N, C-alpha and C positions, 0 to 999 in steps of 0.2 A: 600446458604445452599447446602450441598452435597446431591445428590440423595440417596434415601432410598430404599434398596432392601430387598425383602422377609420379609416385616414387616407388620403385620395386627393389626389394633387397637382392643382393647378389647370392650366388650359391653358397650355402653354409656347410660346415663340416658334418654336422649331425642331421640326420633326416628328421628327427623329432623337433629339433630346434628350427630347422628350415620350415617345416610345416606350421609351427607355432608363429613364427615371425610373418610368414606369408598370410596367414589367417588374420593376424593383427593389422597388417596393411590393408587387407581387403575390407575389414570392418571400418577402418579409418576413412576409406574412400567410398564406402557405400552410403549414398544419400538416403536410401530407404531405411537402413539401420539407424542412422543418425536422427532422422525424423521420428522414428518409432520410439527411440530412447528419450528424445527431447520431449515428446508428448507426455510420457509417464513422469518425467521429471517435473514438468509444469503442473501436472495433475496432483502429484504427491508432495513435492518439496517446495516449489516456488511460491512464496507467500503473495507475490504480486500477480500471479496468474488469474485470469478471469474464470477459469474452470475450477480452481481450488475451492472457492466458497461452496459451490454446489456439491462437490465431493465431500467436503467436511460435514455439510448438513445431512447428507445421506448416511454417512458413517455414524454420526451422533444418533440418528434415529435407529439405526441398526443396533448399536451398542445398548441403548436404553431399552429397546424392545427385547433383546436377548436377556438382559438382566431381569426385566420384569417377569419373563416366562420362567427363568431359572428360580427366581424367588417364589413364584406361585406354585411350582411343582414340588416344593418342599412338603407342603401339606395338602395341596390340591391335585386333582386328577387332570392330566392333560391328554389330549388326543387329537386326531385329525391332522391339521396342518402343523401343529406344534412338533410332531415327531420328526418331520423333515426340515423344520425351520432351523433347529440348532446345527445340524450338519452343514446347511447352507451358510450359516454365519461363520462357522469354523473355516469352511473353504474360502470365504471372502477374506478372513483374517490371515490365513496362510498365504493366499495369493498376494495380499497387500504387503506382508512381511517379505516375501521373496522379491517383489518388485522394488521395494525400498532397498533391499540388499543389493539388487542389481544396479540401480541408478546411483548408488552411493559414490561410486568412482568409475573411471574408465579403465578396465583391465588391459585392453589392447594398447592403450597409450603407455601404460607402464612397461609393457613388453617392448614397444618401439623405443622407449627411452633407454632401456637397458641395452638393446641391440645397437643403437646409434652410439652409445657410450663405449661399447666394446669395439665397434668399428673405428671410432676416433683414436683409441689408444692402440689399435692393431692387435687385439687378442680375441680368441673365440668367446662367444657369449655362453655363459654357464646358466643352466636352468635353475639351480638351487637358489641363487640370489633373486631371480625373477619370482619364483614361487614364494619366497620369503617376503618379498615386498607386497605381493598380492594378498598373502595371508594377513600381513600387518594392516593393510588398508581395510580388508573385510572385518578383521577382528576389532578394529576401531569402531565400526558400526555396531557389531554384535554386542560390544560391552557398553554402548551408550545407554543412558537411563531409559529413553523412550523405546529403544529396540528391545531391551529386557522386559519392559512392560508389555510390549506387543507379543513377545514370546510367551510370557506367563499368562496372558489373557486367553491363550488357546487351551491351556491345561484343564479348565473346568469341564471340558467336553468328555473327558475320560471318566465315564460313570462308575466302573467297578471300584475305583479308589475314591471313596466319598471325601477323604481328607483333602483331595485336590480342589474341592469346591471352595476352599478358603481363598483360592486364587481368583475367585469371582470378583474380588475387590479390584483386581488389576484391570478389569474391563472398565471400571469407572475411571481409573487412572489414564486410560486411553483417551479420555476426553481432553486431557492436557494437550494432546497433539492436534485436536480438531477445533478447540475453542480458544480464540485469541485472548479473551478476558482471563480465563484460568491460567493460560500460559504466561501472560504478563504478571499475574499475581505471583506465580512461582518464581519468576525472574526477579521480582522486587525482593522477595524474601531471601532468595539465593545470594543477593548482593550483601546481605547482612549475616552471612554464614559465620563470620568470626564472632559477632556478638552472640548468636545462638549457640555456637560451640562453647563459648565461655559460660553461658547460662546453663547449658546441659551439664558441663563438668561440675559446676557449683551445685546444681540440682541433684546430680548423682551422689556427690559427697554428702549432701544434706540428708537424702533418703537413706543412704547406708548408715550414717551416724545415728540418725533417729531410730531406725529399725533395730540396730544393735542395742542401743540404750533401752528402748522400750521392751525388747525381748529379755534383757537381763533382769529388769525389774518386774515384768509382768508374765514371763514365760511359765513360771511355776505357780501362778495364781489362777485357780479354776474360775474365778468370777470374771476374769478378763476375756475368756473365750479365745485365747491365743495358744493354738496347739503347736505351731512350728514357726520357723523363721520366715516362711513365705507369708504367713498371716501378719507378721510384724511389718514386712515390706508393703503388704496390701494396706495396712492401717496407715502407714506413713504417706503413701500416695493419696489416699482418701483425705487425710488430714491436711496435707500441704496444699491440696487443691481447694481447701475450704468447703468441700462437699459435706463430709461428716455423715455417713449413713447411720452410725450408731450401733452397728452389729458387733463391733469390737470396741470396748471402752476401758480405759485404765482404771484399775481399782486401788492403786497405791498412790501415796502423795507424790513420790518421785515420778511416777508415770504421768500424773496430771501436770506436774511442772514441765516435763518434756513436751506434753501436748500443747501447753500454752506457748512455749518457745517455738514449737513447730508451726503453730497457727500464725504467729507473727512473721516467721520466716516465709511462710506461704504467701502472705499478703505482699511481702517485699518481692518475691519471685514473680508473682502475677503482675505487679506494677512494673517491674523491670521488663518483662516480656512484652507487656502492652506498649510501653514507651518505645521499644525497638520497632514494633510493627508500625506504630503511628509515625515515628521519625522516618522510616523507610518509605511509606506512602506519601508523606509530606514532601520528601525530596523528589519523588518521582511523579507527583500529581500532574505537573505540567506535561511531562512526557506521555503519561497515560492518556491525557486529553488529546494530545497530538496524534496518538495512535488511533484514536477514534476517527479523527479527520482523515488519516491515511486510509483507513478502512472505507470511509465514504468515497474517497477519490478513486479507489480501485473499482467501484461500481459505476463510475461515470465514464462515458466514452470520450468526452472531450470537455474542456473547461477553460476559462480565461483566468490567468494569473495576474493579480494586481499587486505590485510591490510598492508598499507605502499607502497607508490608509489615513492620509491627511484630509484637508478640505477638498482637494481635487479628487483624490481617490474615493472619497465618500460619494461624491456626485456621480462619478463614472460607475462605481459599483451599483448604485441605486438604479441608474438607467439601464445597465446591463441586466440586472435582476428583473426589472420591469419588462424587458424584452424576452425574458425566459432563458437567459444564458446562465450557465453554472459558473460561479465566481469563487475563486480562492484568494484570500487576502494573506499576504506575508508582511509582517511589520515587527520591528524589534522593540516596540513600545507596548507594554502589557496593557495599558489603559485603552489604547486604540484597538488592540486585539479583542479585549473584552467588549468594547463598543460594537465591533463588527459581529461578534457572536450574538449580542443582544438584537442586532438587526437581522438575525437568522442567516448569516453568511458563514461559510467555512473559513476559518482563520487559524493561522499558525504563527506563534511568536518565534522569531529567529531572524538571522541575517540572510536576506535573499541572494546575497552574493556568494554564499557557501555552496560549493558544488555538491557536497554530500546531502544537504537539505533539498536541493533541486532534483537530484537523482532520486531521492526517496519519494518525492511527490510525483515522479514520473514525467519530468519536463522533457525528457528525451523521447517520449512516446506520444502523449495524449493532448497536451495543451493546444488550443486553437490560436491563442495569442498571449503574449506577455507584455504587460504595460508597466513601464518603469516610471513611477510617479512620485518618487521621494523628492524632498526639497534640496537635496545635495547632488550637484552634477557629477561629482567624483563617484558617489555611490551608484548613480544611474549608469555611468560608464562601466563600472566594475560589474554590475549586474548584467549589463548587455553583453560584455565580453564572456562572462561565465555561461550565460544562456546560449549564446551563439556557439560556444565550443561544445556544448552538449547536444544541440539541435541546430543543424545548418539551415533547415527550411522553415522553422517556426517564424511567424510574423512578430516583430518586436517594435513597439511604439514607445518612445521615450520622451520624457519631459526635459526641457532645457531651460534653466533659469537665467543663463547668460548666453549672449549671442556667440561668444567665442567657443562655447561648448558644443555647438551644433555639429561642427566638422569632426570633433572628437567622437561624438556619439555615432555619427555615420561611419567613421572608420572602425569603430568597435563592433559594428554589425547591425545597428538600428535601421529598420526599414523606413520609418518615418520619425521625424523629430519635430516636436511642437514647442515653440517658444511662447509660453502663456502670457507673459507680460506684454510682449509685442502684439499678440492678437488682441488682448484687452485694450491696449492703447489705440489700435486701429479702429476697433468697434466704437470706442468712446469718441474718437475724433470724428467718425462718420455720423455719430448720433447728434452732433451739434446742428441744430436747425432742422433735424429730421426726427422728431420725437415719435411719430407714428411708426415710421419704418424701424426705428430702434426697438420699440415695444413689440412689434411683430417678430423681429429676429430673436429677441430675448425669449418670447413665448415659445418659439419653435425649438430653440436650443435647450430650454429648461423643461420641455415636455408639458407645459401648461396649456398649450393649444393642441387642437386635433390635427393640425397640419404639420408636416415634417418633411425633411430632406432625407432620402434613402437611396442606397445603391441596389441595383437589380442585375443579377447575373443570369445568363441564358442557360436553360436546361439543355440536356442532350436531346436533339430532335433528329430522328432517323432521316438520313439522306440530305441533311442541310448542314453545311459548315459555315456559310456566310449568306447574308441577305442585305437588301438595301434598307436604309433607315426610314425611307418614306413608306415602307410597307406597314409601319406601325402607326395607327391613328391614335396619338396621345390625347387628342381632344375628346375622343369618344369615352376615354377612361377618366376624363377630367383631371389630367395630369399635365405638368409642364416639364419638358426635357431641359435640364440645365446644362448637361454636358456628357461626354463620354470619356471613360478612363481606358487608355489603350497602352500598348507597348511603346517603347521609345521611338520606334519607326512611325513616322507621321504619314497617314494616307495621302494619296496624291490629289484627292478631291479638295474643293475649296474649304478652307478653314478660317474661321473668324479670328480666333485667338487660342493659343495653347500655353499651358503652364507646366513646368517640370515638376515631377513627383519622384525624383531620384531614379527608380527603376521603371517608372511609368510616366505617362504624360496625360494631362487633363485637357480635353478639347472643349472649350466653352462655347455654348450655343452653336452646335455643329450643323452643317448644311445637310439637308434631307437626302442628298445624293451620296452621302458617305456609306460605304459598304461595311456593315457590322459583322465582325467575326466573333467566334465563340469565346475568344480570350478577352474580349472587351466587356466593360461593365457600364451600364447606364446609370446616370445620376438624375433622379426625378424629384419633382416637388409636387405635393398634393395632399389630399386628405388621407388619413391612415387607412380607412376602409377602401378608398380607391386604389391605393398602392397594393393592398392585400389582394383585391380583386384582379388587378393587372397581373400579379405574380401567379395567381391560380389559373388564369386564362392562358398565360404564357407557357405554363407547364403542360397544358393539353393542346397546344397549338399544332397545326398541320401545314403541309405544303401543298399548294394546288396551282398547277400551271406555272411552276417556277417562282411563285410568290408565297410569302409567309402569311398564313391566315390565322389570326388570333381570335 
C-alpha cells in the first residue's frame, strides 16, 4: 500500500475506533517514525544494506562467545565479567527478537486499509477484523523457523531448569540468520525436500522392520545384550549407518542374516542421500558462485558494468582495472565468464538485459557507468533500454556495429555511441603515409606509452564558480590542452572549432580568453606523472586578487 499524505479521517462512531485510526494516520505521516523503522529494517532484514554485514559479524561473535562460556561453566568455574555477560546477551537477543517482530509488517497500514475499505462501502469499521488481520501478520512471523530459533535461543538463560540447556543448540542455529554461506546451504537442501522426505520414509520403515525382526530373534538371548525394543532400534541405527560400535551383536543365525541385509541397505541409503546432496549442489553451483559476487558488490561503493566480454570488452576491462576501477563483467558465455574470473575480475553469467539480474547487482544505485559492448546491436539496444528504465542518471556508453544502429541506441538512452569499425577505418586511413604518428597514437590508446589523453574536472574551490582559461599555465605542467567539454551552450568567446557530443560539445583548441565554469571538463595531453601532478595542484588551488592560483 502506498503511503498516504495529508489525509485525515472523518469523525467515527466509536471513540476507540476513532483513536486507533487517527493514530494510524499520524504514524503514516510521521517522517521521524518512518525513518526510525526504516533504519532497523535495513539493519536487521535488508540483505543489500551496507549496515547489515557489520551487524551480522557482531551477532556471530556474540553468539559464539556466549556458547563458549556456557560450555565452559559446565565443569569450570566462572566469575567476574562472565556473571553479567549472559544477562547482557539475553537482553540483546530479546531486543533483536522484538525489533524483528516490529519491522515484520506495518500495523498502521493494515488499520488504514480496513478503514478505507469500510468507508468505500459505507459501513462502520469493526475492530475485530482489524485485530484478526494484525494477529495473522504477527503470527506469520512468530511461526517462521528463524523466529522460533530466536525464541528458543533465549531459554538456556533460565538456570533453575537445567533441562533447558538443551536449547543451547538453537544459539548455533541462529548463525543461519547471520551467515550467508550457511543460509545458502540450507536453501539448497530445502529445495530437495521431496527427495529427503522420500528417503526419510524409507529409512523409517527400514529401521522399524529391522528392529522388530532383530528383537524377535535376539530379544530372549542373553548373549545379544538386547534388553528392550529401544536397544533394537539403537542397534538398527548404528548398523544402518555402517558405524558398528559392537556393544550389541547378534548371537543367532537369523540375527546375523538380518545384520548383513541391513548393512547392504545402509550402504544404499548412504549412497542415495549422498547423490541427493551432490545433485543439489551441482545444480546450484553457478548460483552459489554468483552469490559470492553479489556479496562482493555490496561492499563496493561504485563500479563499472561491462556487458559483453569479447575482444573489445577484454581491452576495456584491462584498462579500467589498470586505472584502479572496480569492474563487473556480465556475459552469457560461460567460457568468457571463466576467463574474466581468471583475470581476477568480478563476473556473472547471465543476460545483461534482464531487469531482475540488473536489480540484484544494484544497477539502480551504485554503478558509475554501464558499457554495452556485445557484438549484437539489438542486444545493446535492449540492455540500454533496461538500464535506463532502472537508472535515469547513470552514464551509458554503447557499441554500435552498424551506422543505422546509432540513432536507435541514442533513442534508447545511450549517452555516447561508438562505431568501432568506422573509428578503426578512419585511423587506418590517416596512418597511410604517417607511420610515426600512427605508432604514437596506437601507443597512447593501448597504454604502451607513458603519455596519455585524459579528462580533468575541477574540484570545489571556495568562492570561485568560474575563471579565465589563461589563468592556467599548462606549459609549466608540461601539458597540452586539446579542448574543453562543455554544455550545448557555446560560450561567446572566440572558438576555433566545436564538435557535438549529444548532450555536450567539445571545443577543440580553445582560445585562452574562454571563461571556464565548474561544469566544464578539460581534455589534456601529456605524461601520466604530469597529469597526476596537475590534478593534485588543482585540488589545493586558491584564489588571489580574482585570479586562480595553482
